[in-house]
C-alpha positions in Angstrom: 34.2 -47.0 -47.0 37.3 -48.7 -48.0 40.4 -48.5 -46.0 43.7 -48.7 -47.9 47.0 -49.7 -47.2 49.8 -48.6 -49.8 53.3 -49.3 -50.2 56.2 -49.5 -52.6 59.5 -50.6 -53.8 59.6 -53.3 -51.3 62.5 -54.7 -53.4 62.2 -58.1 -51.6 62.0 -56.9 -47.9 58.6 -56.8 -45.8 58.8 -54.9 -42.9 57.1 -57.0 -40.1 55.2 -53.7 -39.0 53.4 -53.5 -41.9 51.0 -55.9 -40.7 49.9 -54.2 -37.6 49.5 -50.8 -39.5 47.4 -52.5 -42.4 45.7 -54.8 -40.0 42.4 -52.7 -40.3 42.8 -52.0 -44.1 40.2 -53.6 -46.4 42.9 -53.6 -49.0 46.7 -53.4 -49.9 47.9 -51.8 -53.0 51.5 -51.8 -53.9 53.0 -49.7 -56.9 55.7 -51.8 -58.1 59.2 -53.3 -57.6 57.5 -55.9 -55.3 61.1 -57.7 -55.6 60.0 -61.2 -54.4 56.9 -63.0 -55.3 57.0 -64.3 -51.5 56.2 -60.5 -50.6 53.1 -60.5 -52.9 52.0 -64.0 -51.4 52.4 -63.0 -47.8 50.2 -59.5 -48.3 47.7 -61.8 -50.4 47.4 -64.1 -47.6 46.7 -61.0 -45.2 44.3 -58.8 -47.2 43.2 -58.4 -50.7 46.2 -57.2 -52.9 45.9 -54.8 -55.8 49.6 -54.7 -57.4 51.8 -53.8 -60.4 55.1 -55.1 -61.4 58.0 -52.5 -61.2 61.3 -52.3 -63.4 63.2 -54.6 -61.1 60.5 -57.3 -60.9 61.3 -60.5 -63.0 59.0 -62.9 -64.9 57.6 -64.7 -61.9 56.3 -61.2 -60.8 55.5 -59.7 -64.1 53.3 -62.9 -65.1 51.2 -62.2 -62.1 50.6 -58.6 -62.2 50.5 -56.1 -65.1 52.5 -52.8 -65.7 49.0 -50.5 -65.2 46.2 -51.3 -63.2 42.9 -49.0 -63.5 40.0 -49.9 -61.6 37.1 -48.2 -59.3 37.4 -47.8 -55.8 34.2 -46.9 -54.3 33.3 -44.1 -56.8 36.7 -43.0 -57.2 38.8 -44.0 -60.3 42.2 -45.2 -59.7 45.3 -45.8 -61.9 48.3 -47.5 -60.1 51.7 -47.6 -62.4 55.2 -48.2 -61.1 56.8 -45.3 -63.1 54.3 -42.5 -63.6 56.3 -39.7 -62.4 53.8 -36.7 -61.0 51.9 -33.7 -61.8 53.8 -31.4 -64.1 56.3 -34.4 -64.6 54.4 -37.5 -65.7 56.3 -40.2 -67.2 56.1 -40.2 -71.1 54.8 -44.0 -70.8 51.4 -42.4 -69.2 51.5 -38.8 -70.2 49.1 -39.1 -73.2 46.9 -41.6 -71.7 46.4 -39.5 -68.4 45.7 -36.3 -70.3 43.4 -37.9 -72.3 41.6 -40.0 -69.8 42.9 -38.7 -66.0 42.1 -41.1 -63.1 40.9 -39.2 -59.9 43.6 -41.2 -58.1 47.2 -41.6 -59.4 49.6 -43.9 -57.7 53.0 -44.6 -58.6 56.4 -45.4 -57.2 59.9 -45.9 -58.2 61.5 -42.8 -57.3 61.6 -43.8 -53.3 60.3 -40.2 -52.8 57.1 -39.8 -50.6 55.1 -37.4 -52.8 51.4 -36.4 -52.6 50.4 -33.8 -54.9 47.2 -32.5 -56.2 47.1 -32.1 -59.9 44.6 -28.9 -60.3 44.7 -29.2 -63.9 43.9 -32.6 -64.3 41.8 -32.6 -61.0 43.3 -35.9 -59.6 45.5 -36.7 -56.7 48.9 -38.1 -57.0 50.3 -40.3 -54.3 53.6 -41.6 -54.5 54.2 -43.8 -50.8 58.0 -43.5 -51.1 59.9 -46.7 -50.3 59.2 -49.4 -47.8 62.3 -51.6 -48.7 66.0 -51.5 -47.7 67.1 -50.9 -51.1 67.5 -47.3 -52.9 68.2 -43.7 -51.8 65.3 -42.9 -49.4 66.0 -42.2 -45.9 63.1 -43.8 -44.2 61.0 -46.6 -45.0 57.4 -45.1 -45.6 53.7 -46.4 -46.4 50.6 -44.7 -46.2 47.1 -45.5 -45.5 43.8 -44.0 -46.4 40.0 -44.2 -46.9 38.1 -43.8 -49.8 34.4 -43.3 -48.9 32.2 -42.7 -52.2 34.5 -40.4 -54.4 36.1 -38.7 -51.2 39.8 -39.5 -49.9 40.0 -39.1 -46.2 42.0 -40.0 -43.2 45.3 -39.7 -45.0 48.2 -41.0 -42.8 52.2 -41.2 -43.9 53.5 -43.9 -41.6 57.4 -44.1 -40.9 58.4 -47.6 -40.3 62.0 -46.1 -39.3 65.2 -45.2 -41.0 66.7 -47.7 -43.7 70.0 -48.0 -42.3 68.5 -49.4 -39.0 66.0 -51.9 -40.4 66.6 -55.3 -39.1 
């Protein structure tokens, strides 16, 4: 079993409670708009990090991370990208590939909207963890935590870190 902490759209801000909430996780996954390379360094020092760059990320982050990350975790195929859309509304940049070769788990960020949806047509779970940074349209800072055991996703939790306007 692999325990995952998932976040997105930090935009250069890392909420201090992330270290507590992700303390028992085996890996941290970040679905883009890291915002500052120091965020990636801090996360990597804490736990193994898998991340992609987002549209706001500059050269330093883009040189260390890719736009799309596909891998196998346990027996589950995973695809992480920043701008990916969601079931029925996949972004044109991923639409052809996701239809041709769908993963079991498709993760994206960008919208700052927490969304967990099952795509019956492609037989995949889509997760957008919302945003955990201070910049953007979201009202609450959110991250998610879940386990992958063989090919099953279980113990899924949405964690609200607080209201955006009340965060330090």
